[in-house]
C-alpha positions in Angstrom: -24.6 3.6 24.7 -27.2 0.9 24.7 -26.1 -1.5 22.3 -29.1 -2.2 19.1 -28.6 -5.8 18.3 -28.2 -6.2 14.4 -31.4 -7.9 12.4 -32.8 -8.1 9.0 -34.7 -4.8 7.9 -36.3 -4.0 4.7 -33.0 -2.9 3.5 -31.0 -5.9 3.9 -30.6 -9.7 5.2 -28.1 -10.3 7.3 -26.3 -13.9 6.7 -24.5 -14.7 9.5 -21.1 -17.2 9.7 -21.0 -17.3 14.1 -21.0 -20.6 14.5 -18.2 -21.1 11.6 -15.2 -22.3 12.1 -12.3 -19.9 10.7 -11.2 -22.0 8.0 -15.4 -22.9 7.4 -16.0 -19.0 7.8 -13.7 -18.2 5.2 -14.9 -21.0 2.6 -18.6 -20.1 3.0 -17.4 -16.4 3.0 -15.7 -17.2 -0.7 -18.7 -19.3 -1.5 -21.0 -16.3 -0.9 -18.5 -14.1 -3.4 -19.7 -16.0 -6.1 -23.2 -15.3 -5.5 -22.8 -11.3 -6.2 -20.5 -8.5 -6.0 -18.6 -7.2 -3.2 -17.4 -3.9 -2.3 -13.7 -4.8 -3.1 -15.2 -5.8 -6.5 -16.1 -2.6 -7.1 -13.1 -0.8 -7.9 -12.7 -3.0 -11.1 -15.9 -2.5 -12.0 -15.9 0.9 -12.0 -12.3 0.6 -14.4 -10.1 2.2 -11.0 -8.6 -1.0 -10.6 -5.1 -1.1 -12.5 -4.8 -4.5 -11.9 -7.7 -6.1 -12.9 -10.7 -5.3 -15.5 -14.0 -5.6 -15.6 -13.8 -8.1 -18.0 -11.4 -10.6 -15.8 -14.6 -10.0 -13.0 -16.7 -11.3 -15.4 -14.5 -14.0 -16.1 -14.3 -15.2 -12.6 -18.1 -14.7 -11.6 -19.2 -16.7 -14.8 -16.7 -19.5 -14.1 -14.9 -19.7 -16.7 -11.3 -18.1 -15.0 -10.0 -18.9 -11.2 -9.8 -15.5 -9.3 -5.9 -15.2 -8.7 -4.8 -17.0 -4.9 -3.1 -13.9 -3.5 -3.6 -15.5 0.2 0.4 -15.8 -0.5 1.3 -11.9 -0.5 2.9 -10.2 2.2 0.3 -7.4 2.1 -2.1 -9.6 2.3 -0.3 -11.3 5.5 -0.1 -8.5 6.9 -3.4 -6.9 6.7 -5.4 -9.9 8.1 -2.6 -9.8 10.5 -3.6 -6.5 11.6 -6.9 -5.9 11.0 -7.9 -7.0 14.6 -5.5 -5.0 16.3 -6.2 -2.0 14.4 -9.8 -2.5 15.0 -8.8 -3.1 18.7 -6.9 0.1 18.8 -10.1 2.3 17.2 -12.5 1.1 20.0 -10.2 1.9 22.6 -10.0 5.2 20.9 -13.2 5.5 20.9 -15.2 5.3 23.9 -18.5 7.6 22.5 -18.9 5.0 20.3 -19.6 1.0 20.3 -17.5 -0.9 17.7 -17.7 -4.2 16.9 -16.3 -7.0 14.3 -18.5 -7.4 11.0 -16.3 -10.4 9.4 -18.8 -12.9 10.7 -21.9 -11.8 8.9 -22.7 -10.5 5.3 -25.2 -7.8 4.7 -27.3 -8.8 1.4 -29.5 -6.4 -0.5 -32.9 -7.1 -0.4 -34.5 -6.9 -4.3 -30.9 -7.6 -5.7 -29.0 -10.0 -4.1 -26.0 -10.0 -5.9 -25.3 -6.2 -3.9 -23.4 -8.1 -0.8 -21.2 -6.4 1.8 -18.9 -7.8 3.9 -17.6 -4.9 6.5 -14.1 -5.0 8.6 -16.0 -2.9 11.4 -19.6 -1.8 12.7 -19.7 1.4 14.2 -22.9 2.4 16.5 -23.1 5.7 17.4 -26.3 8.1 18.6 -26.9 9.5 15.1 -27.1 5.4 14.0 -24.8 2.8 12.1 -21.7 3.3 10.4 -19.0 1.8 8.4 -15.7 0.9 10.0 -13.4 -0.1 6.7 -9.9 -1.1 8.1 -6.5 -1.1 5.5 -2.8 -1.0 5.8 -0.6 0.4 3.2 3.4 1.2 2.8 5.2 4.5 1.8 4.7 3.5 -1.7 0.8 4.0 -1.4 1.5 7.7 0.3 0.1 10.0 -2.4 -2.7 7.8 -2.9 -4.0 8.5 1.0 -2.7 13.0 0.7 -3.7 15.5 -1.7 -1.4 17.6 -3.3 -1.5 19.8 0.1 -0.7 17.0 2.1 -4.4 16.8 3.8 -5.3 13.0 4.4 -8.0 11.8 1.7 -9.2 8.4 1.0 -8.3 6.8 -2.4 -10.8 6.9 -4.7 -10.7 2.8 -5.2 -11.2 2.3 -1.6 -13.6 5.2 -1.2 -16.0 3.5 -3.9 -15.5 0.3 -1.6 -17.5 2.2 1.5 -19.9 4.0 -0.9 -20.7 0.2 -2.1 -21.4 -0.5 1.8 -23.5 2.5 2.4 -25.4 1.9 -0.6 -26.2 -1.9 0.8 -27.2 -1.1 4.4 -28.6 2.4 4.1 -26.1 4.2 6.7 -25.2 7.7 6.5 -21.4 7.3 7.4 -18.0 5.4 7.3 -14.7 5.7 9.0 -11.3 4.5 7.2 -8.8 3.5 10.3 -5.1 2.9 8.2 -1.8 2.0 9.0 -0.3 3.6 5.8 2.9 3.5 7.6 2.9 7.4 9.5 3.9 5.7 12.5 0.2 6.1 14.0 -3.0 4.9 12.1 -4.8 7.5 10.6 -8.5 7.7 10.7 -10.8 9.4 8.0 -14.6 10.0 8.4 -16.5 9.9 4.9 -20.8 10.8 4.5 -23.2 9.4 2.2 -23.0 11.1 -1.4 -25.9 10.0 -2.8 -24.5 11.1 -6.4 -21.8 8.5 -6.0 -23.5 6.0 -4.8 -26.3 6.3 -7.8 -23.2 5.8 -10.3 -22.0 2.9 -8.3 -25.0 1.1 -8.4 -25.8 2.0 -12.6 -22.3 0.4 -12.6 -23.0 -2.7 -10.7 -26.7 -3.1 -11.8 -25.1 -3.5 -15.5 -22.3 -5.9 -14.7 -24.3 -7.7 -13.4 -26.6 -8.2 -16.0 -23.4 -9.1 -18.3 -23.0 -11.8 -15.7 -27.0 -13.4 -16.0 -27.0 -12.9 -19.5 -23.7 -14.3 -20.0 -22.5 -11.6 -22.9 -19.1 -9.8 -22.7 -18.4 -7.0 -20.8 -16.3 -4.8 -22.9 -12.4 -5.1 -22.4 -10.6 -2.3 -21.1 -7.3 -1.9 -19.3 -5.3 -4.7 -18.0 -5.4 -6.8 -20.5 -6.9 -10.8 -19.8 -4.3 -13.8 -19.3 -5.9 -15.7 -22.7 -3.7 -18.8 -21.3 -5.6 -19.2 -18.3 -8.9 -19.1 -21.0 -10.7 -21.1 -23.5 -12.7 -17.8 -24.9 -10.5 -15.7 -27.1 -12.1 -12.1 -27.1 -13.3 -10.3 -29.8 -10.4 -8.6 -31.8 -7.3 -11.1 -30.5 -5.7 -13.9 -33.3 -3.6 -16.7 -31.9 0.0 -16.2 -33.7 2.9 -18.7 -34.2 5.1 -15.4 -35.0 8.5 -15.8 -33.9 9.7 -12.5 -34.0 6.7 -11.3 -31.8 7.8 -14.5 -29.0 11.4 -13.4 -29.5 10.2 -10.0 -28.5 8.0 -10.5 -26.2 11.0 -12.7 -24.5 12.9 -9.9 -24.5 10.8 -7.5 -23.0 10.4 -10.2 -19.9 14.1 -10.3 -19.8 14.6 -6.6 -20.0 12.0 -6.9 -16.4 14.1 -9.1 -14.8 17.3 -6.9 -15.4 15.2 -3.8 -14.2 14.3 -5.4 -10.6 18.0 -6.7 -10.4 18.8 -2.9 -11.3 16.5 -1.8 -8.6 17.4 -4.1 -6.0 21.0 -2.7 -6.6 19.8 1.0 -6.6 18.2 0.5 -3.2 21.3 -0.9 -1.4 23.0 2.0 -2.8 20.2 4.3 -1.8 20.1 2.9 1.5 24.4 3.0 2.2 24.2 6.6 1.2 21.6 7.9 3.5 24.0 6.0 6.6 27.0 8.2 5.2 24.5 11.4 5.5 23.6 10.1 9.2 20.7 11.7 10.9 22.4 15.1 11.8 23.1 16.7 8.3 20.5 17.2 5.6 22.2 16.1 2.8 25.7 16.3 0.8 26.6 18.0 -2.5 29.3 16.9 -4.4 30.1 18.3 -8.3 27.8 16.4 -10.2 25.1 15.9 -7.4 22.8 16.8 -4.9 21.5 13.7 -2.4 19.8 14.4 1.3 16.4 15.2 2.3 13.6 17.5 1.9 10.8 18.5 4.4 7.8 18.2 3.8 5.3 20.1 6.2 1.7 18.1 6.7 -1.3 20.7 8.0 -2.9 19.5 11.3 -6.2 17.6 10.9 -9.5 17.7 12.4 -10.2 14.1 12.2 -11.0 12.4 15.9 -8.7 12.1 17.5 -7.5 15.6 16.2 -4.2 15.2 14.7 -1.7 18.1 14.9 0.7 19.3 12.2 4.0 17.2 11.4 7.0 17.6 9.1 8.1 14.4 7.4 11.9 14.0 5.7 12.1 12.9 2.3 15.2 11.4 0.7 15.8 12.5 -3.1 18.9 12.7 -5.4 18.9 15.2 -7.8 21.9 16.0 -10.8 23.4 19.6 -10.7 22.1 21.3 -13.5 25.5 22.8 -15.5 
């Protein structure tokens, strides 16, 4: 298949970063993000991000608050380190496609330059271009990537991201290639959905109007960190109440105790697993059942096809008396 060069179209303009060093490219990308909304912002705007609200995002886009620096978080470091290897592995498994790195360019929607798509990869097939989205996750996010029957599905907060990319580019499909702690990366193809895209476009348009009009969006979900802002949202009140301060300090202390307890619990569970070993399912004591249950997952038809498989999941349950 002959490669079709990417160029500006009636739908989008491409901003390119090829001639920059990696550090300069990162700086240019961060500067560009201030000018609009990117795919990773969409779940926040749609109310699907449990870690950030649209109000916080508005604070960042209007310069009232600096975005949190998450570059030193292990999940981010791991994702950045694996991204290129995952893209190479996907390319090696799909000789029928042309797969290129998308991180050296940005797609800007004509007429709405605040809609900006930065892709992990670009797929070219005989029927046209598509989005490649690389993800990494750990076992804690296992359920986010499966439905109740064990079938693979992308988390809704990531699905809005690739739908936004299809909104900007006009392309018809996207493929998730994700390391979700299942041994081998998994692959999920999603098709363009006009209803979803329409809802995302309306939400992004409304959010950006708040930015340009300098009007606050509704404060919902996770609370804004008021210590980082000079803005006092409507309905909030500064207080010197010592009882309230004491209660909040105690809650913070309990959180530290919970974290310590979680570490101690994990150490105990690891020791129980060692005692069970690999040759038995578990133990039954006078008061407890501790061991593994086996969950059967259906075969997947995604390319490459994935056979059915079983997974052992560890659990401890009290014996009802």
